[in-house]
PQR file of N, CA, C, O and H, with PARSE charges and radii, in Angstrom:
ATOM      1  N   MET A   1       0.998  -1.004  -0.063 -0.4000 1.5000
ATOM      2  CA  MET A   1      -0.123  -0.078  -0.112 -0.0000 2.0000
ATOM      3  C   MET A   1       1.056   1.445  -0.167  0.5500 1.7000
ATOM      4  O   MET A   1       1.004   2.461  -0.860 -0.5500 1.4000
ATOM      5  N   LYS A   2       2.093   0.977   0.945 -0.4000 1.5000
ATOM      6  CA  LYS A   2       2.626   2.369   0.776 -0.0000 2.0000
ATOM      7  C   LYS A   2       3.678   2.623  -0.437  0.5500 1.7000
ATOM      8  O   LYS A   2       4.275   3.699  -0.466 -0.5500 1.4000
ATOM      9  H   LYS A   2       2.135   0.152   1.508  0.4000 1.0000
ATOM     10  N   LYS A   3       3.884   1.752  -1.329 -0.4000 1.5000
ATOM     11  CA  LYS A   3       4.589   1.927  -2.682 -0.0000 2.0000
ATOM     12  C   LYS A   3       3.695   2.160  -3.672  0.5500 1.7000
ATOM     13  O   LYS A   3       4.230   2.578  -4.699 -0.5500 1.4000
ATOM     14  H   LYS A   3       3.399   0.878  -1.306  0.4000 1.0000
ATOM     15  N   ILE A   4       2.641   2.047  -3.716 -0.4000 1.5000
ATOM     16  CA  ILE A   4       1.615   2.111  -4.378 -0.0000 2.0000
ATOM     17  C   ILE A   4       1.145   3.850  -4.387  0.5500 1.7000
ATOM     18  O   ILE A   4       1.019   4.514  -5.416 -0.5500 1.4000
ATOM     19  H   ILE A   4       2.206   1.708  -2.882  0.4000 1.0000
ATOM     20  N   SER A   5       0.962   4.291  -3.173 -0.4000 1.5000
ATOM     21  CA  SER A   5       0.480   5.551  -2.906 -0.0000 2.0000
ATOM     22  C   SER A   5       1.593   6.293  -3.080  0.5500 1.7000
ATOM     23  O   SER A   5       1.278   7.358  -3.612 -0.5500 1.4000
ATOM     24  H   SER A   5       1.065   3.751  -2.337  0.4000 1.0000
ATOM     25  N   LEU A   6       3.163   6.187  -2.801 -0.4000 1.5000
ATOM     26  CA  LEU A   6       3.975   6.761  -3.183 -0.0000 2.0000
ATOM     27  C   LEU A   6       4.432   6.961  -4.970  0.5500 1.7000
ATOM     28  O   LEU A   6       5.002   7.929  -5.474 -0.5500 1.4000
ATOM     29  H   LEU A   6       3.419   5.322  -2.369  0.4000 1.0000
ATOM     30  N   ILE A   7       4.070   6.001  -5.485 -0.4000 1.5000
ATOM     31  CA  ILE A   7       4.138   5.655  -6.873 -0.0000 2.0000
ATOM     32  C   ILE A   7       3.056   6.890  -7.528  0.5500 1.7000
ATOM     33  O   ILE A   7       3.397   7.720  -8.371 -0.5500 1.4000
ATOM     34  H   ILE A   7       3.607   5.215  -5.075  0.4000 1.0000
ATOM     35  N   ILE A   8       1.561   6.764  -6.854 -0.4000 1.5000
ATOM     36  CA  ILE A   8       0.530   7.573  -7.341 -0.0000 2.0000
ATOM     37  C   ILE A   8       1.153   9.357  -7.021  0.5500 1.7000
ATOM     38  O   ILE A   8       0.818  10.251  -7.797 -0.5500 1.4000
ATOM     39  H   ILE A   8       1.284   6.090  -6.169  0.4000 1.0000
ATOM     40  N   LEU A   9       1.872   9.586  -6.055 -0.4000 1.5000
ATOM     41  CA  LEU A   9       1.886  10.816  -5.807 -0.0000 2.0000
ATOM     42  C   LEU A   9       3.414  11.214  -6.992  0.5500 1.7000
ATOM     43  O   LEU A   9       3.543  12.247  -7.648 -0.5500 1.4000
ATOM     44  H   LEU A   9       2.145   8.859  -5.424  0.4000 1.0000
ATOM     45  N   ALA A  10       4.005  10.493  -6.964 -0.4000 1.5000
ATOM     46  CA  ALA A  10       5.075  10.684  -7.946 -0.0000 2.0000
ATOM     47  C   ALA A  10       4.456  10.711  -9.076  0.5500 1.7000
ATOM     48  O   ALA A  10       4.939  11.677  -9.664 -0.5500 1.4000
ATOM     49  H   ALA A  10       3.900   9.653  -6.431  0.4000 1.0000
ATOM     50  N   LEU A  11       3.434  10.083  -9.935 -0.4000 1.5000
ATOM     51  CA  LEU A  11       3.118  10.167 -11.034 -0.0000 2.0000
ATOM     52  C   LEU A  11       2.005  11.685 -11.213  0.5500 1.7000
ATOM     53  O   LEU A  11       1.671  12.339 -12.201 -0.5500 1.4000
ATOM     54  H   LEU A  11       3.041   9.297  -9.457  0.4000 1.0000
ATOM     55  N   VAL A  12       1.762  11.772 -10.114 -0.4000 1.5000
ATOM     56  CA  VAL A  12       1.025  13.271 -10.162 -0.0000 2.0000
ATOM     57  C   VAL A  12       1.939  14.209 -10.069  0.5500 1.7000
ATOM     58  O   VAL A  12       1.616  15.251 -10.639 -0.5500 1.4000
ATOM     59  H   VAL A  12       2.033  11.241  -9.311  0.4000 1.0000
ATOM     60  N   TRP A  13       2.880  14.212  -9.597 -0.4000 1.5000
ATOM     61  CA  TRP A  13       3.779  15.420  -9.656 -0.0000 2.0000
ATOM     62  C   TRP A  13       4.554  15.667 -10.848  0.5500 1.7000
ATOM     63  O   TRP A  13       4.865  16.818 -11.154 -0.5500 1.4000
ATOM     64  H   TRP A  13       3.142  13.365  -9.134  0.4000 1.0000
ATOM     65  N   ILE A  14       4.949  14.490 -11.668 -0.4000 1.5000
ATOM     66  CA  ILE A  14       5.839  14.330 -12.524 -0.0000 2.0000
ATOM     67  C   ILE A  14       4.940  14.954 -13.601  0.5500 1.7000
ATOM     68  O   ILE A  14       5.423  15.762 -14.394 -0.5500 1.4000
ATOM     69  H   ILE A  14       4.696  13.555 -11.419  0.4000 1.0000
ATOM     70  N   SER A  15       3.435  14.544 -13.659 -0.4000 1.5000
ATOM     71  CA  SER A  15       2.775  15.208 -14.595 -0.0000 2.0000
ATOM     72  C   SER A  15       2.507  16.666 -14.673  0.5500 1.7000
ATOM     73  O   SER A  15       2.403  17.288 -15.730 -0.5500 1.4000
ATOM     74  H   SER A  15       3.043  13.887 -13.015  0.4000 1.0000
ATOM     75  N   ALA A  16       2.390  17.225 -13.346 -0.4000 1.5000
ATOM     76  CA  ALA A  16       2.218  18.159 -12.994 -0.0000 2.0000
ATOM     77  C   ALA A  16       3.658  19.149 -13.783  0.5500 1.7000
ATOM     78  O   ALA A  16       3.657  20.126 -14.532 -0.5500 1.4000
ATOM     79  H   ALA A  16       2.474  16.720 -12.487  0.4000 1.0000
ATOM     80  N   LEU A  17       4.685  18.384 -13.216 -0.4000 1.5000
ATOM     81  CA  LEU A  17       6.124  19.164 -13.888 -0.0000 2.0000
ATOM     82  C   LEU A  17       5.892  19.040 -15.603  0.5500 1.7000
ATOM     83  O   LEU A  17       6.253  19.992 -16.295 -0.5500 1.4000
ATOM     84  H   LEU A  17       4.686  17.591 -12.608  0.4000 1.0000
ATOM     85  N   ILE A  18       5.426  18.124 -16.093 -0.4000 1.5000
ATOM     86  CA  ILE A  18       5.380  18.063 -17.310 -0.0000 2.0000
ATOM     87  C   ILE A  18       4.331  19.342 -18.180  0.5500 1.7000
ATOM     88  O   ILE A  18       4.479  19.950 -19.240 -0.5500 1.4000
ATOM     89  H   ILE A  18       5.133  17.350 -15.531  0.4000 1.0000
ATOM     90  N   ILE A  19       3.575  19.344 -17.427 -0.4000 1.5000
ATOM     91  CA  ILE A  19       2.410  20.558 -18.006 -0.0000 2.0000
ATOM     92  C   ILE A  19       3.043  21.760 -17.780  0.5500 1.7000
ATOM     93  O   ILE A  19       2.790  22.699 -18.534 -0.5500 1.4000
ATOM     94  H   ILE A  19       3.455  18.850 -16.566  0.4000 1.0000
ATOM     95  N   LEU A  20       3.895  21.908 -16.784 -0.4000 1.5000
ATOM     96  CA  LEU A  20       4.648  23.379 -16.286 -0.0000 2.0000
ATOM     97  C   LEU A  20       5.388  23.271 -17.280  0.5500 1.7000
ATOM     98  O   LEU A  20       5.241  24.315 -17.916 -0.5500 1.4000
ATOM     99  H   LEU A  20       4.101  21.145 -16.171  0.4000 1.0000
ATOM    100  N   ILE A  21       6.303  22.433 -17.934 -0.4000 1.5000
ATOM    101  CA  ILE A  21       7.486  22.477 -18.618 -0.0000 2.0000
ATOM    102  C   ILE A  21       6.995  22.860 -20.258  0.5500 1.7000
ATOM    103  O   ILE A  21       7.617  23.507 -21.101 -0.5500 1.4000
ATOM    104  H   ILE A  21       6.422  21.586 -17.418  0.4000 1.0000
ATOM    105  N   ILE A  22       5.682  22.220 -20.353 -0.4000 1.5000
ATOM    106  CA  ILE A  22       5.118  22.381 -21.556 -0.0000 2.0000
ATOM    107  C   ILE A  22       4.270  24.028 -21.824  0.5500 1.7000
ATOM    108  O   ILE A  22       3.995  24.566 -22.897 -0.5500 1.4000
ATOM    109  H   ILE A  22       5.177  21.694 -19.669  0.4000 1.0000
ATOM    110  N   SER A  23       4.046  24.458 -20.565 -0.4000 1.5000
ATOM    111  CA  SER A  23       3.325  25.661 -20.634 -0.0000 2.0000
ATOM    112  C   SER A  23       4.442  26.761 -20.479  0.5500 1.7000
ATOM    113  O   SER A  23       4.297  27.983 -20.521 -0.5500 1.4000
ATOM    114  H   SER A  23       4.270  24.021 -19.694  0.4000 1.0000
ATOM    115  N   LEU A  24       5.524  26.071 -20.301 -0.4000 1.5000
ATOM    116  CA  LEU A  24       6.715  27.836 -19.926 -0.0000 2.0000
ATOM    117  C   LEU A  24       7.575  27.909 -21.266  0.5500 1.7000
ATOM    118  O   LEU A  24       8.179  28.954 -21.508 -0.5500 1.4000
ATOM    119  H   LEU A  24       5.642  25.079 -20.267  0.4000 1.0000
ATOM    120  N   THR A  25       7.644  26.879 -22.102 -0.4000 1.5000
ATOM    121  CA  THR A  25       8.626  26.773 -23.204 -0.0000 2.0000
ATOM    122  C   THR A  25       7.568  26.547 -24.632  0.5500 1.7000
ATOM    123  O   THR A  25       6.388  26.203 -24.703 -0.5500 1.4000
ATOM    124  H   THR A  25       7.153  26.030 -21.905  0.4000 1.0000
ATOM    125  N   ASN A  26       8.331  26.822 -25.431 -0.4000 1.5000
ATOM    126  CA  ASN A  26       7.734  26.900 -26.630 -0.0000 2.0000
ATOM    127  C   ASN A  26       7.948  25.541 -27.347  0.5500 1.7000
ATOM    128  O   ASN A  26       8.310  25.739 -28.507 -0.5500 1.4000
ATOM    129  H   ASN A  26       9.290  27.102 -25.374  0.4000 1.0000
ATOM    130  N   LEU A  27       7.830  24.082 -27.003 -0.4000 1.5000
ATOM    131  CA  LEU A  27       8.061  23.125 -27.385 -0.0000 2.0000
ATOM    132  C   LEU A  27       6.610  22.947 -28.609  0.5500 1.7000
ATOM    133  O   LEU A  27       6.664  22.698 -29.813 -0.5500 1.4000
ATOM    134  H   LEU A  27       7.535  23.921 -26.061  0.4000 1.0000
ATOM    135  N   TYR A  28       5.799  23.108 -28.015 -0.4000 1.5000
ATOM    136  CA  TYR A  28       4.520  22.893 -28.920 -0.0000 2.0000
ATOM    137  C   TYR A  28       3.887  24.414 -29.370  0.5500 1.7000
ATOM    138  O   TYR A  28       3.167  24.897 -28.496 -0.5500 1.4000
ATOM    139  H   TYR A  28       5.754  23.310 -27.036  0.4000 1.0000
ATOM    140  N   PRO A  29       4.010  25.054 -30.322 -0.5600 1.5000
ATOM    141  CA  PRO A  29       3.577  26.270 -30.534  0.2800 2.0000
ATOM    142  C   PRO A  29       2.252  26.597 -30.413  0.5500 1.7000
ATOM    143  O   PRO A  29       1.970  27.779 -30.612 -0.5500 1.4000
ATOM    144  N   ASN A  30       1.101  25.602 -30.051 -0.4000 1.5000
ATOM    145  CA  ASN A  30      -0.290  26.029 -30.129 -0.0000 2.0000
ATOM    146  C   ASN A  30      -0.590  25.239 -29.020  0.5500 1.7000
ATOM    147  O   ASN A  30      -1.508  24.461 -29.277 -0.5500 1.4000
ATOM    148  H   ASN A  30       1.330  24.642 -29.890  0.4000 1.0000
ATOM    149  N   ASN A  31      -0.075  25.127 -27.653 -0.4000 1.5000
ATOM    150  CA  ASN A  31      -0.682  24.342 -26.948 -0.0000 2.0000
ATOM    151  C   ASN A  31      -1.561  25.212 -25.957  0.5500 1.7000
ATOM    152  O   ASN A  31      -1.458  26.434 -25.840 -0.5500 1.4000
ATOM    153  H   ASN A  31       0.670  25.760 -27.444  0.4000 1.0000
ATOM    154  N   VAL A  32      -2.494  24.350 -25.219 -0.4000 1.5000
ATOM    155  CA  VAL A  32      -3.495  24.871 -24.687 -0.0000 2.0000
ATOM    156  C   VAL A  32      -2.994  25.617 -23.224  0.5500 1.7000
ATOM    157  O   VAL A  32      -3.799  26.355 -22.657 -0.5500 1.4000
ATOM    158  H   VAL A  32      -2.577  23.358 -25.313  0.4000 1.0000
ATOM    159  N   PHE A  33      -1.762  25.415 -22.694 -0.4000 1.5000
ATOM    160  CA  PHE A  33      -1.495  25.929 -21.480 -0.0000 2.0000
ATOM    161  C   PHE A  33      -0.741  27.418 -21.712  0.5500 1.7000
ATOM    162  O   PHE A  33      -0.439  28.126 -20.751 -0.5500 1.4000
ATOM    163  H   PHE A  33      -1.109  24.816 -23.155  0.4000 1.0000
ATOM    164  N   SER A  34      -0.503  27.762 -22.959 -0.4000 1.5000
ATOM    165  CA  SER A  34       0.336  29.056 -23.036 -0.0000 2.0000
ATOM    166  C   SER A  34      -0.018  30.279 -22.778  0.5500 1.7000
ATOM    167  O   SER A  34       0.759  31.229 -22.676 -0.5500 1.4000
ATOM    168  H   SER A  34      -0.749  27.186 -23.739  0.4000 1.0000
ATOM    169  N   GLU A  35      -1.030  30.307 -22.679 -0.4000 1.5000
ATOM    170  CA  GLU A  35      -1.996  31.275 -22.471 -0.0000 2.0000
ATOM    171  C   GLU A  35      -2.000  31.916 -21.131  0.5500 1.7000
ATOM    172  O   GLU A  35      -2.032  33.087 -20.754 -0.5500 1.4000
ATOM    173  H   GLU A  35      -1.661  29.535 -22.761  0.4000 1.0000
ATOM    174  N   HIS A  36      -1.942  30.385 -20.339 -0.4000 1.5000
ATOM    175  CA  HIS A  36      -2.059  30.799 -18.836 -0.0000 2.0000
ATOM    176  C   HIS A  36      -1.057  30.271 -18.000  0.5500 1.7000
ATOM    177  O   HIS A  36      -1.233  29.461 -17.090 -0.5500 1.4000
ATOM    178  H   HIS A  36      -1.915  29.433 -20.645  0.4000 1.0000
ATOM    179  N   ARG A  37       0.022  30.787 -18.369 -0.4000 1.5000
ATOM    180  CA  ARG A  37       1.346  30.549 -17.938 -0.0000 2.0000
ATOM    181  C   ARG A  37       1.749  30.491 -16.429  0.5500 1.7000
ATOM    182  O   ARG A  37       2.430  29.661 -15.826 -0.5500 1.4000
ATOM    183  H   ARG A  37       0.165  31.445 -19.108  0.4000 1.0000
ATOM    184  N   LEU A  38       0.856  32.098 -15.828 -0.4000 1.5000
ATOM    185  CA  LEU A  38       0.940  32.201 -14.553 -0.0000 2.0000
ATOM    186  C   LEU A  38      -0.004  31.216 -13.610  0.5500 1.7000
ATOM    187  O   LEU A  38       0.324  30.862 -12.478 -0.5500 1.4000
ATOM    188  H   LEU A  38       0.302  32.772 -16.317  0.4000 1.0000
ATOM    189  N   ILE A  39      -1.008  30.906 -14.155 -0.4000 1.5000
ATOM    190  CA  ILE A  39      -1.923  29.929 -13.553 -0.0000 2.0000
ATOM    191  C   ILE A  39      -1.289  28.775 -13.380  0.5500 1.7000
ATOM    192  O   ILE A  39      -0.900  28.505 -12.244 -0.5500 1.4000
ATOM    193  H   ILE A  39      -1.275  31.193 -15.075  0.4000 1.0000
ATOM    194  N   VAL A  40      -1.103  28.056 -14.226 -0.4000 1.5000
ATOM    195  CA  VAL A  40      -0.205  26.908 -14.322 -0.0000 2.0000
ATOM    196  C   VAL A  40       1.199  26.727 -13.150  0.5500 1.7000
ATOM    197  O   VAL A  40       1.390  25.758 -12.416 -0.5500 1.4000
ATOM    198  H   VAL A  40      -1.418  28.276 -15.150  0.4000 1.0000
ATOM    199  N   GLY A  41       2.011  27.913 -13.256 -0.4000 1.5000
ATOM    200  CA  GLY A  41       3.058  27.867 -12.179 -0.0000 2.0000
ATOM    201  C   GLY A  41       2.292  28.137 -11.075  0.5500 1.7000
ATOM    202  O   GLY A  41       2.598  27.286 -10.240 -0.5500 1.4000
ATOM    203  H   GLY A  41       1.856  28.701 -13.852  0.4000 1.0000
ATOM    204  N   ILE A  42       1.279  29.030 -10.533 -0.4000 1.5000
ATOM    205  CA  ILE A  42       0.862  28.893  -9.512 -0.0000 2.0000
ATOM    206  C   ILE A  42       0.428  27.564  -8.940  0.5500 1.7000
ATOM    207  O   ILE A  42       0.588  27.216  -7.769 -0.5500 1.4000
ATOM    208  H   ILE A  42       1.030  29.722 -11.211  0.4000 1.0000
ATOM    209  N   ALA A  43      -0.224  26.758 -10.046 -0.4000 1.5000
ATOM    210  CA  ALA A  43      -0.950  25.434  -9.686 -0.0000 2.0000
ATOM    211  C   ALA A  43      -0.067  24.382  -9.415  0.5500 1.7000
ATOM    212  O   ALA A  43      -0.435  23.362  -8.832 -0.5500 1.4000
ATOM    213  H   ALA A  43      -0.354  27.040 -10.996  0.4000 1.0000
ATOM    214  N   PHE A  44       1.478  24.641  -9.942 -0.4000 1.5000
ATOM    215  CA  PHE A  44       2.341  23.454  -9.926 -0.0000 2.0000
ATOM    216  C   PHE A  44       3.203  23.644  -8.402  0.5500 1.7000
ATOM    217  O   PHE A  44       3.709  22.684  -7.820 -0.5500 1.4000
ATOM    218  H   PHE A  44       1.776  25.470 -10.415  0.4000 1.0000
ATOM    219  N   ILE A  45       3.262  25.160  -7.859 -0.4000 1.5000
ATOM    220  CA  ILE A  45       3.505  25.404  -6.723 -0.0000 2.0000
ATOM    221  C   ILE A  45       2.513  24.844  -5.551  0.5500 1.7000
ATOM    222  O   ILE A  45       2.843  24.160  -4.582 -0.5500 1.4000
ATOM    223  H   ILE A  45       2.851  25.940  -8.332  0.4000 1.0000
ATOM    224  N   THR A  46       1.513  25.206  -5.816 -0.4000 1.5000
ATOM    225  CA  THR A  46       0.376  24.744  -4.819 -0.0000 2.0000
ATOM    226  C   THR A  46       0.185  23.014  -4.550  0.5500 1.7000
ATOM    227  O   THR A  46      -0.067  22.528  -3.447 -0.5500 1.4000
ATOM    228  H   THR A  46       1.245  25.761  -6.604  0.4000 1.0000
ATOM    229  N   ILE A  47       0.434  21.955  -6.275 -0.4000 1.5000
ATOM    230  CA  ILE A  47       0.442  20.894  -5.942 -0.0000 2.0000
ATOM    231  C   ILE A  47       1.423  20.392  -5.126  0.5500 1.7000
ATOM    232  O   ILE A  47       1.286  19.363  -4.465 -0.5500 1.4000
ATOM    233  H   ILE A  47       0.639  22.350  -7.171  0.4000 1.0000
ATOM    234  N   THR A  48       2.491  21.135  -5.149 -0.4000 1.5000
ATOM    235  CA  THR A  48       3.857  20.428  -4.695 -0.0000 2.0000
ATOM    236  C   THR A  48       3.397  20.780  -3.048  0.5500 1.7000
ATOM    237  O   THR A  48       3.672  19.887  -2.246 -0.5500 1.4000
ATOM    238  H   THR A  48       2.601  21.971  -5.686  0.4000 1.0000
ATOM    239  N   GLY A  49       2.819  21.834  -2.581 -0.4000 1.5000
ATOM    240  CA  GLY A  49       2.437  22.429  -1.244 -0.0000 2.0000
ATOM    241  C   GLY A  49       1.766  21.196  -0.947  0.5500 1.7000
ATOM    242  O   GLY A  49       2.279  20.449  -0.114 -0.5500 1.4000
ATOM    243  H   GLY A  49       2.596  22.559  -3.233  0.4000 1.0000
ATOM    244  N   PHE A  50       0.640  20.863  -1.535 -0.4000 1.5000
ATOM    245  CA  PHE A  50      -0.301  20.050  -0.730 -0.0000 2.0000
ATOM    246  C   PHE A  50       0.538  18.413  -0.793  0.5500 1.7000
ATOM    247  O   PHE A  50       0.378  17.621   0.136 -0.5500 1.4000
ATOM    248  H   PHE A  50       0.223  21.471  -2.211  0.4000 1.0000
ATOM    249  N   LEU A  51       1.253  18.134  -1.772 -0.4000 1.5000
ATOM    250  CA  LEU A  51       1.586  16.736  -1.843 -0.0000 2.0000
ATOM    251  C   LEU A  51       3.053  16.102  -1.163  0.5500 1.7000
ATOM    252  O   LEU A  51       3.626  15.019  -1.272 -0.5500 1.4000
ATOM    253  H   LEU A  51       1.384  18.777  -2.527  0.4000 1.0000
ATOM    254  N   LYS A  52       3.378  17.558  -0.294 -0.4000 1.5000
ATOM    255  CA  LYS A  52       4.736  17.739   0.700 -0.0000 2.0000
ATOM    256  C   LYS A  52       4.032  16.755   1.823  0.5500 1.7000
ATOM    257  O   LYS A  52       4.339  15.563   1.855 -0.5500 1.4000
ATOM    258  H   LYS A  52       2.912  18.438  -0.204  0.4000 1.0000
ATOM    259  N   PRO A  53       2.922  17.401   2.886 -0.5600 1.5000
ATOM    260  CA  PRO A  53       2.471  16.652   3.988  0.2800 2.0000
ATOM    261  C   PRO A  53       2.016  15.340   3.852  0.5500 1.7000
ATOM    262  O   PRO A  53       2.026  14.592   4.830 -0.5500 1.4000
ATOM    263  N   ILE A  54       1.440  14.806   2.278 -0.4000 1.5000
ATOM    264  CA  ILE A  54       0.508  13.945   1.984 -0.0000 2.0000
ATOM    265  C   ILE A  54       1.818  12.950   2.009  0.5500 1.7000
ATOM    266  O   ILE A  54       1.523  11.871   2.523 -0.5500 1.4000
ATOM    267  H   ILE A  54       1.431  15.414   1.484  0.4000 1.0000
ATOM    268  N   TYR A  55       3.015  13.023   1.639 -0.4000 1.5000
ATOM    269  CA  TYR A  55       4.073  12.371   1.177 -0.0000 2.0000
ATOM    270  C   TYR A  55       4.813  11.985   2.930  0.5500 1.7000
ATOM    271  O   TYR A  55       5.204  10.897   3.353 -0.5500 1.4000
ATOM    272  H   TYR A  55       3.255  13.900   1.222  0.4000 1.0000
ATOM    273  N   ASN A  56       4.788  13.186   3.551 -0.4000 1.5000
ATOM    274  CA  ASN A  56       5.614  12.821   4.766 -0.0000 2.0000
ATOM    275  C   ASN A  56       4.263  12.054   5.711  0.5500 1.7000
ATOM    276  O   ASN A  56       4.564  11.726   6.858 -0.5500 1.4000
ATOM    277  H   ASN A  56       4.470  14.070   3.207  0.4000 1.0000
ATOM    278  N   SER A  57       3.264  11.863   5.390 -0.4000 1.5000
ATOM    279  CA  SER A  57       2.352  10.991   6.431 -0.0000 2.0000
ATOM    280  C   SER A  57       2.403   9.867   5.914  0.5500 1.7000
ATOM    281  O   SER A  57       2.467   8.955   6.738 -0.5500 1.4000
ATOM    282  H   SER A  57       3.019  12.130   4.458  0.4000 1.0000
ATOM    283  N   VAL A  58       2.398   9.461   4.465 -0.4000 1.5000
ATOM    284  CA  VAL A  58       2.544   8.066   4.141 -0.0000 2.0000
ATOM    285  C   VAL A  58       3.996   7.307   4.287  0.5500 1.7000
ATOM    286  O   VAL A  58       4.171   6.103   4.100 -0.5500 1.4000
ATOM    287  H   VAL A  58       2.345  10.201   3.795  0.4000 1.0000
ATOM    288  N   VAL A  59       4.963   8.227   4.648 -0.4000 1.5000
ATOM    289  CA  VAL A  59       6.279   7.628   4.765 -0.0000 2.0000
ATOM    290  C   VAL A  59       6.265   7.290   6.492  0.5500 1.7000
ATOM    291  O   VAL A  59       6.523   6.216   7.037 -0.5500 1.4000
ATOM    292  H   VAL A  59       4.821   9.205   4.800  0.4000 1.0000
ATOM    293  N   ASN A  60       5.872   8.601   7.129 -0.4000 1.5000
ATOM    294  CA  ASN A  60       6.021   8.274   8.498 -0.0000 2.0000
ATOM    295  C   ASN A  60       4.908   6.884   8.980  0.5500 1.7000
ATOM    296  O   ASN A  60       5.149   6.051   9.854 -0.5500 1.4000
ATOM    297  H   ASN A  60       5.663   9.474   6.686  0.4000 1.0000
ATOM    298  N   LYS A  61       4.019   6.944   8.353 -0.4000 1.5000
ATOM    299  CA  LYS A  61       3.080   5.745   8.300 -0.0000 2.0000
ATOM    300  C   LYS A  61       3.490   4.324   8.479  0.5500 1.7000
ATOM    301  O   LYS A  61       3.274   3.509   9.376 -0.5500 1.4000
ATOM    302  H   LYS A  61       3.823   7.620   7.643  0.4000 1.0000
ATOM    303  N   GLY A  62       4.238   4.262   7.200 -0.4000 1.5000
ATOM    304  CA  GLY A  62       4.833   3.240   6.859 -0.0000 2.0000
ATOM    305  C   GLY A  62       6.077   2.628   7.782  0.5500 1.7000
ATOM    306  O   GLY A  62       6.347   1.432   7.888 -0.5500 1.4000
ATOM    307  H   GLY A  62       4.414   4.924   6.471  0.4000 1.0000
ATOM    308  N   ASN A  63       6.946   4.013   8.588 -0.4000 1.5000
ATOM    309  CA  ASN A  63       7.734   3.512   9.333 -0.0000 2.0000
ATOM    310  C   ASN A  63       7.442   2.928  10.785  0.5500 1.7000
ATOM    311  O   ASN A  63       8.119   2.177  11.486 -0.5500 1.4000
ATOM    312  H   ASN A  63       6.727   4.985   8.502  0.4000 1.0000
ATOM    313  N   GLY A  64       5.996   3.628  11.034 -0.4000 1.5000
ATOM    314  CA  GLY A  64       5.719   3.130  12.549 -0.0000 2.0000
ATOM    315  C   GLY A  64       6.284   3.973  13.633  0.5500 1.7000
ATOM    316  O   GLY A  64       6.815   3.611  14.682 -0.5500 1.4000
ATOM    317  H   GLY A  64       5.445   4.238  10.465  0.4000 1.0000
ATOM    318  N   VAL A  65       6.097   4.995  13.240 -0.4000 1.5000
ATOM    319  CA  VAL A  65       6.533   6.164  14.025 -0.0000 2.0000
ATOM    320  C   VAL A  65       5.435   6.404  14.923  0.5500 1.7000
ATOM    321  O   VAL A  65       4.293   6.576  14.498 -0.5500 1.4000
ATOM    322  H   VAL A  65       5.665   5.288  12.387  0.4000 1.0000
ATOM    323  N   GLU A  66       5.772   6.427  16.324 -0.4000 1.5000
ATOM    324  CA  GLU A  66       4.911   6.694  17.260 -0.0000 2.0000
ATOM    325  C   GLU A  66       5.147   7.729  18.098  0.5500 1.7000
ATOM    326  O   GLU A  66       6.299   7.877  18.506 -0.5500 1.4000
ATOM    327  H   GLU A  66       6.700   6.288  16.669  0.4000 1.0000
ATOM    328  N   SER A  67       4.199   8.564  18.480 -0.4000 1.5000
ATOM    329  CA  SER A  67       4.466   9.778  19.288 -0.0000 2.0000
ATOM    330  C   SER A  67       4.270   9.255  20.880  0.5500 1.7000
ATOM    331  O   SER A  67       3.326   8.508  21.134 -0.5500 1.4000
ATOM    332  H   SER A  67       3.263   8.444  18.148  0.4000 1.0000
ATOM    333  N   LYS A  68       5.230   9.692  21.974 -0.4000 1.5000
ATOM    334  CA  LYS A  68       5.423   9.172  23.392 -0.0000 2.0000
ATOM    335  C   LYS A  68       4.741  10.369  23.858  0.5500 1.7000
ATOM    336  O   LYS A  68       4.566  10.551  25.063 -0.5500 1.4000
ATOM    337  H   LYS A  68       5.997  10.299  21.768  0.4000 1.0000
TER
END
C-alpha cells in the first residue's frame, strides 16, 4: 500500500511538472497552456505544497513512528 501511494504521488507530481514545462517553453507552439502560464506555475507550486505533507504522512505511517 505504501509503495502504491508513493507511485501515485510521484505520477501526479511528474504530470504537473510536464504540464509546467510545456506551458513555459515553446516546444509545442499551439498548446492549451501557453495562454495561462502564470496560473499553471501557481498551480504547480500549490500541488507541490499539498503533496509534501501527504508524502510525509505516508512515509511516517509506513515507518511506524509513534509519539510518546
